[in-house]
C-alpha positions as CSV (number, residue, x, y, z in Angstrom):
1,M,-3.7,-1.6,0.8
2,R,-6.5,-1.7,-1.7
3,I,-10.2,-1.6,-0.8
4,Y,-12.9,-2.7,-3.4
5,N,-16.6,-2.7,-3.7
6,L,-17.3,-6.1,-5.4
7,D,-21.0,-6.7,-6.2
8,G,-21.9,-4.3,-3.4
9,R,-19.7,-6.1,-0.8
10,L,-16.6,-4.9,1.0
11,A,-13.4,-6.6,-0.3
12,L,-9.7,-6.4,0.6
13,G,-7.3,-6.4,-2.3
14,L,-4.4,-8.9,-1.9
15,P,-0.9,-9.1,-3.3
16,S,-2.0,-12.0,-5.5
17,G,-4.2,-9.7,-7.5
18,G,-7.4,-11.2,-6.1
19,A,-9.4,-10.1,-3.1
20,A,-10.9,-11.4,0.1
21,D,-14.6,-10.8,1.0
22,V,-14.1,-8.9,4.3
23,A,-17.2,-10.2,6.1
24,T,-16.1,-13.8,5.4
25,A,-12.4,-13.3,6.1
26,S,-13.0,-11.4,9.4
27,E,-15.6,-14.1,10.5
28,G,-18.2,-11.4,10.9
29,R,-16.1,-8.9,12.8
30,F,-16.8,-6.5,9.9
31,G,-20.0,-6.6,7.8
32,P,-20.3,-6.7,4.1
33,E,-21.5,-3.1,3.7
34,V,-18.8,-0.9,2.0
35,Q,-19.7,2.5,3.4
36,A,-19.9,1.2,7.0
37,V,-16.2,0.5,7.1
38,Y,-15.2,4.2,7.2
39,D,-16.9,4.6,10.6
40,R,-14.5,1.9,11.9
41,W,-11.5,2.8,9.8
42,A,-8.7,2.6,12.4
43,E,-10.0,-0.8,13.7
44,F,-10.4,-2.1,10.1
45,I,-6.9,-1.1,9.1
46,G,-5.5,-2.8,12.2
47,W,-7.2,-6.0,11.2
48,A,-6.5,-5.8,7.4
49,R,-2.7,-5.3,7.9
50,T,-2.4,-8.6,9.7
51,Y,-4.7,-10.6,7.4
52,D,-2.8,-13.4,5.6
53,G,-5.6,-15.5,4.4
54,P,-6.4,-16.5,0.8
55,A,-8.2,-14.6,-1.9
56,D,-11.8,-15.8,-2.5
57,Q,-12.8,-13.1,-5.0
58,S,-11.7,-12.1,-8.5
59,V,-11.4,-8.4,-9.2
60,D,-13.4,-8.1,-12.5
61,E,-14.4,-4.8,-14.0
62,H,-18.1,-5.8,-14.3
63,R,-18.3,-6.4,-10.5
64,L,-16.7,-3.2,-9.3
65,G,-18.8,-0.4,-7.7
66,P,-17.7,2.8,-6.2
67,P,-15.4,2.3,-3.2
68,V,-17.3,5.0,-1.3
69,P,-20.9,4.4,-2.4
70,R,-22.8,6.8,-0.1
71,P,-20.4,9.6,1.1
72,P,-22.0,11.9,3.7
73,Q,-20.4,15.0,2.0
74,I,-18.6,15.6,-1.3
75,F,-16.4,18.7,-1.6
76,G,-14.9,20.0,-4.9
77,I,-12.0,22.4,-5.3
78,G,-12.0,24.7,-8.3
79,L,-8.9,26.2,-10.0
80,N,-6.4,24.2,-7.9
81,Y,-3.8,23.9,-10.6
82,R,-2.0,26.9,-12.0
83,D,-2.2,25.6,-15.6
84,H,-5.9,25.1,-15.3
85,A,-6.4,28.7,-13.9
86,D,-4.4,29.9,-16.8
87,E,-6.4,28.1,-19.5
88,A,-9.6,29.4,-17.8
89,G,-8.3,32.9,-18.0
90,L,-8.8,33.4,-14.2
91,A,-6.5,34.5,-11.4
92,V,-4.9,32.0,-9.1
93,P,-7.1,32.0,-6.0
94,D,-5.7,33.1,-2.6
95,R,-7.7,30.5,-0.8
96,P,-9.4,27.2,-1.8
97,M,-12.4,27.7,-4.1
98,V,-15.0,25.2,-2.8
99,F,-18.2,23.8,-4.2
100,T,-20.1,20.7,-3.6
101,K,-21.3,17.7,-5.6
102,F,-24.4,15.9,-4.3
103,P,-23.9,12.3,-3.1
104,A,-26.6,10.9,-5.5
105,S,-24.2,11.7,-8.4
106,I,-21.8,8.9,-7.3
107,T,-21.3,6.0,-9.7
108,G,-18.7,3.2,-10.2
109,P,-15.5,3.1,-12.2
110,Y,-16.9,1.3,-15.3
111,G,-20.1,1.5,-17.3
112,T,-22.3,4.0,-19.1
113,I,-23.3,7.5,-18.2
114,T,-26.3,9.2,-19.7
115,L,-25.7,12.7,-21.1
116,P,-28.2,15.4,-20.1
117,P,-28.9,18.3,-22.6
118,G,-26.2,20.9,-22.7
119,S,-22.4,20.9,-22.7
120,V,-20.8,18.1,-20.6
121,D,-17.1,18.4,-19.8
122,F,-14.5,16.1,-18.1
123,E,-12.2,16.9,-15.2
124,T,-9.8,14.2,-14.0
125,E,-9.2,14.5,-10.2
126,L,-7.4,12.7,-7.3
127,V,-10.1,12.1,-4.7
128,V,-9.3,12.1,-1.0
129,V,-11.3,9.8,1.2
130,I,-11.6,10.8,4.9
131,G,-11.2,8.0,7.4
132,V,-11.2,9.8,10.7
133,R,-13.4,12.7,11.7
134,A,-11.6,16.0,11.2
135,E,-12.6,19.1,13.0
136,R,-10.2,22.1,13.2
137,V,-7.3,20.0,12.2
138,P,-4.0,21.7,11.5
139,A,-2.2,20.9,8.3
140,A,0.6,19.1,10.1
141,R,-1.9,16.5,11.3
142,A,-4.1,16.3,8.2
143,W,-2.8,12.9,6.9
144,E,-3.9,11.2,10.2
145,H,-7.5,11.8,9.0
146,V,-7.1,10.4,5.4
147,A,-8.2,6.9,4.7
148,G,-6.7,6.9,1.2
149,F,-7.1,8.0,-2.4
150,T,-9.3,7.1,-5.3
151,A,-9.7,8.3,-8.9
152,G,-12.6,10.6,-9.8
153,Q,-14.1,12.6,-12.6
154,D,-15.8,15.8,-11.8
155,L,-18.1,15.7,-14.8
156,S,-19.8,19.1,-15.3
157,E,-22.6,20.4,-17.5
158,R,-21.2,23.9,-18.2
159,E,-24.3,25.6,-19.3
160,L,-26.2,25.0,-16.1
161,Q,-23.0,25.5,-14.1
162,F,-22.5,29.1,-15.4
163,A,-26.2,30.0,-15.8
164,G,-27.8,33.0,-14.0
165,S,-26.3,36.1,-12.6
166,P,-23.0,36.0,-10.7
167,P,-22.1,34.4,-8.4
168,Q,-23.2,31.2,-10.2
169,Q,-24.1,28.1,-8.3
170,F,-21.9,25.2,-9.5
171,S,-23.4,22.3,-7.6
172,L,-26.4,21.3,-9.8
173,G,-24.4,21.4,-13.0
174,K,-21.9,19.0,-11.4
175,S,-24.4,16.6,-9.9
176,F,-26.4,14.9,-12.7
177,T,-26.8,11.2,-12.3
178,G,-23.4,9.6,-12.8
179,F,-21.4,12.8,-12.7
180,A,-19.2,11.6,-9.8
181,P,-17.6,8.3,-11.0
182,I,-15.0,7.0,-8.6
183,G,-12.8,4.0,-8.3
184,P,-11.6,1.4,-9.2
185,A,-10.3,1.1,-5.6
186,L,-9.5,3.0,-2.5
187,V,-5.7,2.9,-2.1
188,T,-4.1,3.8,1.3
189,V,-1.5,6.6,1.0
190,D,1.4,4.3,2.1
191,E,1.1,2.6,-1.3
192,F,2.2,5.7,-3.1
193,T,5.9,6.5,-3.9
194,D,5.1,10.1,-3.1
195,R,1.7,10.9,-1.8
196,E,2.1,14.5,-2.9
197,D,3.2,13.8,-6.5
198,V,0.7,11.5,-8.1
199,P,0.5,11.5,-11.9
200,L,-3.1,11.6,-13.4
201,G,-4.8,12.2,-16.7
202,C,-7.5,11.0,-19.2
203,E,-8.1,10.4,-22.8
204,I,-11.2,10.3,-25.0
205,N,-11.5,7.7,-27.7
206,G,-7.7,7.1,-27.4
207,E,-6.7,10.8,-27.7
208,K,-4.9,12.3,-24.7
209,M,-6.8,15.1,-23.1
210,Q,-5.2,15.7,-19.6
211,D,-1.8,14.8,-18.3
212,G,-0.7,16.2,-15.0
213,T,0.6,15.5,-11.5
214,T,-0.7,16.5,-8.0
215,A,2.7,18.0,-7.3
216,D,1.3,21.0,-9.2
217,L,-1.7,21.5,-6.8
218,I,-1.9,25.1,-5.5
219,F,-3.4,23.9,-2.3
220,G,-2.3,20.4,-1.3
221,V,-4.2,17.8,0.7
222,P,-3.0,19.0,4.2
223,R,-4.0,22.6,3.4
224,L,-7.4,21.5,2.1
225,V,-8.2,19.4,5.2
226,E,-7.1,22.3,7.4
227,Y,-9.2,24.8,5.6
228,L,-12.4,22.8,5.3
229,S,-12.2,21.3,8.8
230,A,-12.0,24.8,10.3
231,I,-15.5,25.5,8.9
232,V,-17.3,22.1,8.9
233,P,-16.4,18.7,10.3
234,L,-15.1,16.3,7.8
235,L,-16.8,13.0,8.4
236,P,-15.6,9.4,7.8
237,G,-16.4,8.5,4.2
238,D,-16.4,12.1,3.0
239,L,-14.9,12.7,-0.5
240,L,-12.7,15.6,-1.4
241,F,-12.2,16.2,-5.2
242,T,-8.9,18.0,-5.2
243,G,-9.1,19.8,-8.6
244,T,-8.2,19.2,-12.2
245,P,-5.1,20.0,-14.3
246,A,-5.2,21.8,-17.6
247,G,-6.8,20.2,-20.7
248,I,-10.5,20.3,-20.0
249,G,-12.8,20.4,-23.0
250,W,-14.5,23.7,-22.3
251,A,-11.2,25.6,-22.5
252,R,-10.1,24.2,-25.8
253,T,-10.4,25.8,-29.2
254,P,-12.6,24.4,-30.6
255,R,-14.2,23.0,-27.5
256,R,-14.1,19.3,-27.0
257,L,-17.2,18.2,-25.1
258,L,-18.5,14.7,-24.4
259,H,-20.9,13.2,-26.9
260,A,-22.9,10.0,-27.2
261,G,-20.6,7.1,-28.1
262,D,-17.4,8.7,-26.6
263,E,-15.3,6.5,-24.3
264,L,-13.6,8.4,-21.5
265,V,-10.6,6.6,-19.9
266,T,-9.3,8.1,-16.6
267,R,-6.0,7.0,-15.1
268,I,-4.2,7.8,-11.8
269,D,-0.9,6.1,-11.1
270,T,-1.1,3.4,-8.4
271,I,-4.9,3.5,-8.2
272,G,-5.7,2.3,-11.8
273,T,-8.1,3.3,-14.5
274,M,-11.8,4.0,-15.0
275,R,-13.6,3.7,-18.3
276,H,-17.0,5.2,-19.1
277,T,-19.0,5.3,-22.3
278,F,-21.6,8.1,-22.8
279,I,-25.1,7.5,-24.1
């Protein structure tokens, strides 16, 4: 099942390739607001799985917004791939390394992003969307709390990220306007051949930068949900950026950072692609 944000309205992707406006198709049972559906996720999924009506929307790039436009919380996980820890010259962590991105950094899957001064890097990530409140949830039950996956970029301005005396505070350097693009859809986990082995990567101006799979995560989705929910409740609509594989620009010699005019294309199998140009 695919969920879209089309012109700011909730839409259900259909096998035809089109979509149905949910407020219209449900005859008002569910409203048009995209974010609100996560508070009624179980009810919504029950209705959506039985819907057999027609498509009344086209899924055009210029209409697509973030499938989770106002997440209550955004968690990021650092050094969650062994090859990324290796390229950073850092030890593999013994527990998840957690930081936050601020919700105002969310943007959609296509468009332009303004570069701040400094050194802006890319990080392709599978993003978990929470569908059911999770509080002290064991790993064995973690998937019951997941609405689905979307694609994300954990864009990072490295100079601000690493500024100051240790321990540095990552959140501001990762939260400039547009630094959390997500999309193009939310896809439920049953759509994936293997929900724990999802290929992902990105390219800049046609040159491959990252190419990995979530099978290489150090801490998989169940462990992350268990770890975080033992400390703070995970709320419907929360986002969990699960980490990035090797290939980031900051770790290359010479460094390959983002510059005005660059086109960054992000892909995650089954979810689709995002495309952003930097200005």
